C-alpha positions, 0 to 999 in steps of 0.5 A, a space after each residue: 073108808 078104804 076096803 081091803 081084801 085078805 091075801 093068802 098070807 092072811 095079811 091085808 093087800 094094802 098097808 092100811 091093815 084093816 080087818 076083814 069085815 065079819 057078818 053081824 046081826 043087830 036089832 036096831 031102830 030103823 028110825 035111828 039108822 035112817 036119821 044117821 044115814 041122812 046126817 052122814 050122807 051115806 048110801 047103805 046101812 052098813 056104811 052108815 054104821 061103819 061111819 058112825 063107829 069111825 066118828 065115835 073112835 075119832 072123838 075118843 082119840 080127839 079127846 085123849 089128844 086134847 087132854 094130853 095137849 092141855 095137861 088136863 081132861 077135856 071139858 065134856 059139856 054133854 056128859 057123854 064121857 062120864 056116862 061111858 066111865 071116862 075120867 072128866 075131872 078138871 
């Protein structure tokens, strides 16, 4: 994932228009971070969290695009979209 720096004009220095990172504090189980880091092959916890969030967003975009292409909702065999409140009727 490319990093950008905000310029004096308040715009990103490249065309990705990525937001400047903000410092956050979370209480997360270390075992989950370690497992995700191993699976994702990331070096830092921050990179691990960013990559995991990117994958969640990508999955949602993929499901929405699949629904549009098929003309009906994606068949969510794990029930993850139902748990999030998303529509999954066939």
